[in-house]
C-alpha positions in Angstrom: -4.5 -17.6 13.4 -8.2 -16.9 12.1 -9.9 -14.7 9.6 -13.5 -13.8 11.8 -16.9 -14.0 9.7 -19.6 -11.9 10.4 -23.2 -13.1 10.3 -25.6 -10.6 8.7 -29.3 -11.3 9.4 -31.4 -9.4 6.4 -35.1 -10.0 6.6 -34.6 -13.0 8.3 -32.0 -14.7 6.2 -28.6 -15.3 7.3 -25.8 -14.1 4.9 -22.1 -15.4 5.8 -19.6 -12.3 4.3 -15.8 -12.1 5.5 -15.0 -9.0 7.3 -11.8 -7.1 5.5 -8.8 -6.2 7.7 -6.2 -4.1 6.5 -2.5 -5.4 7.0 0.5 -3.5 7.8 3.2 -5.2 6.6 7.3 -5.2 7.0 9.1 -7.2 4.2 12.7 -8.2 4.5 13.1 -10.0 0.7 16.2 -12.0 0.2 16.7 -13.2 3.4 18.0 -16.3 4.9 15.2 -17.5 6.7 11.4 -17.3 6.0 9.1 -16.4 8.8 6.3 -14.3 10.4 6.2 -12.6 12.9 3.3 -10.3 14.7 4.7 -7.2 15.9 2.9 -4.9 18.6 3.0 -1.4 17.4 1.5 0.6 20.2 0.0 0.1 23.9 -3.3 -0.7 22.5 -3.1 -4.7 21.5 -5.5 -4.5 18.0 -2.8 -2.4 16.5 -0.1 -5.0 14.9 2.0 -5.3 12.3 3.8 -8.4 10.3 7.0 -8.3 9.3 8.2 -11.2 7.3 11.3 -12.4 5.9 11.7 -14.4 2.5 14.0 -15.8 0.5 12.5 -14.1 -2.5 14.3 -11.1 -4.2 12.6 -7.6 -4.3 12.9 -8.3 -8.4 9.9 -8.6 -10.8 7.1 -9.1 -7.9 8.6 -12.0 -6.6 8.9 -11.4 -3.4 5.5 -9.7 -3.0 4.1 -13.1 -4.6 5.8 -14.8 -2.1 4.7 -12.4 0.8 0.9 -12.9 -0.6 1.4 -16.4 -0.3 3.0 -16.3 3.3 -0.1 -14.0 4.6 -2.7 -16.4 2.8 -1.3 -19.1 4.7 -0.3 -17.6 7.9 -4.4 -16.1 8.3 -5.6 -19.7 6.7 -6.9 -17.8 3.5 -6.7 -17.9 -0.2 -4.1 -16.5 -2.0 -6.6 -14.6 -4.4 -8.2 -13.2 -1.0 -5.2 -11.5 -0.4 -4.7 -8.1 -1.9 -1.4 -5.6 -2.1 -3.0 -2.0 -1.5 -0.1 0.4 -1.3 3.9 -0.1 -1.4 4.2 -2.4 -4.3 7.7 -0.6 -4.7 8.4 -0.6 -0.9 9.4 -2.9 2.0 7.0 -1.4 3.7 3.5 -2.6 2.6 -0.3 -2.5 3.5 -2.4 -5.5 2.2 -6.0 -6.2 2.6 -8.2 -9.6 3.1 
């Protein structure tokens, strides 16, 4: 899956700008596997969340760092483009790309 880009026309010039998207994520730290599964949360095909299993433990932000890496790889964006918005100390998190 790739991140979508929007071309914005301003006075005849094209500007390439990333669309910010929010992702609801359920994290399973300390798991025996490392995997991402996209889950449909309602009847709308646009309402999805990710469930992420990681070996990293929920200690000193280790799991959060690993989840950021995994999301960046999943959406093929740099790690610096992924930001934890909510849920730093929770298994249910919101990330922004």
